[in-house]
C-alpha positions as CSV (number, residue, x, y, z in Angstrom):
1,X,4.7,6.5,-18.1
2,X,3.0,7.7,-14.9
3,X,1.1,4.4,-14.6
4,X,4.3,2.4,-14.7
5,X,5.9,4.7,-12.1
6,X,2.9,4.3,-9.8
7,X,3.1,0.6,-10.4
8,X,6.7,0.4,-9.3
9,X,5.9,2.5,-6.2
10,X,3.0,0.1,-5.4
11,X,5.4,-2.9,-5.6
12,X,7.9,-1.1,-3.3
13,X,5.2,-0.2,-0.8
14,X,4.0,-3.8,-0.8
15,X,7.5,-5.2,-0.1
16,X,8.3,-2.7,2.6
17,X,4.9,-3.2,4.3
18,X,5.3,-6.9,4.2
19,X,8.8,-6.7,5.8
20,X,7.5,-4.2,8.4
21,X,4.4,-6.3,9.3
22,X,6.0,-9.7,9.2
23,X,9.2,-8.9,11.1
24,X,8.0,-6.1,13.4
25,X,10.6,-3.7,12.2
26,X,9.7,-0.8,14.5
27,X,12.3,1.5,13.1
28,X,10.3,1.7,9.8
29,X,7.3,3.1,11.7
30,X,7.7,6.7,10.5
31,X,8.4,5.6,7.0
32,X,5.2,3.5,7.0
33,X,3.3,6.6,7.8
34,X,4.7,8.3,4.7
35,X,4.0,5.3,2.5
36,X,0.5,5.1,3.9
37,X,-0.1,8.8,3.1
38,X,1.2,8.3,-0.4
39,X,-1.2,5.4,-1.1
40,X,-4.0,7.5,0.5
41,X,-3.3,10.5,-1.7
42,X,-3.1,8.3,-4.7
43,X,-6.4,6.6,-3.9
44,X,-8.2,9.9,-3.3
45,X,-6.6,11.5,-6.5
46,X,-8.0,8.7,-8.7
47,X,-11.5,8.8,-7.2
48,X,-12.7,11.1,-9.9
49,X,-14.6,8.1,-11.2
50,X,-15.2,5.9,-8.2
51,X,-13.9,2.4,-8.8
52,X,-13.0,-0.6,-6.8
53,X,-9.2,-0.1,-7.1
54,X,-9.3,3.4,-5.7
55,X,-11.5,2.4,-2.8
56,X,-9.2,-0.6,-2.0
57,X,-6.2,1.8,-2.2
58,X,-7.8,4.0,0.4
59,X,-8.6,1.0,2.6
60,X,-5.0,-0.3,2.2
61,X,-3.7,3.1,3.1
62,X,-5.7,3.2,6.3
63,X,-4.5,-0.3,7.2
64,X,-0.9,0.8,6.6
65,X,-1.3,3.9,8.7
66,X,-2.9,1.8,11.4
67,X,0.0,-0.6,11.3
68,X,2.4,2.0,12.6
69,X,0.5,2.1,15.9
70,X,-1.0,-1.4,16.2
71,X,0.4,-4.8,15.5
72,X,-1.8,-6.3,12.8
73,X,-2.5,-9.9,12.2
74,X,-0.2,-11.5,9.7
75,X,-3.0,-12.4,7.4
76,X,-4.0,-8.7,7.1
77,X,-0.4,-7.8,6.3
78,X,-0.1,-10.5,3.7
79,X,-3.5,-9.6,2.0
80,X,-2.7,-5.9,1.7
81,X,0.8,-6.7,0.4
82,X,-0.5,-9.1,-2.2
83,X,-3.1,-6.6,-3.3
84,X,-0.5,-3.8,-3.7
85,X,1.9,-6.2,-5.4
86,X,-0.6,-7.5,-7.9
87,X,-1.8,-3.9,-8.6
88,X,1.7,-2.8,-9.3
89,X,2.5,-5.8,-11.6
90,X,-0.7,-5.2,-13.6
91,X,0.2,-1.5,-13.9
92,X,3.6,-2.5,-15.3
93,X,1.9,-4.8,-17.8
94,X,-0.4,-2.2,-19.3
């Protein structure tokens, strides 16, 4: 149950981050900080056994947090959004 909930949240973060990064929606800046912190906490919490997914979650969180202060290249936004989206879909399938 918790895996599916976290998967849904990953999908929502991916969609919101994509919208924020592609359309430069500056009013979402504070919300992006909260979402970045959520992904960061989730990545650190699941680092009990270091795995690639947790490390990529932490990197994604740092990119999301950075995006609230710096305009990122569109390719970076797309790659992070795709990663979170696929991770969320896989979580829903298990």
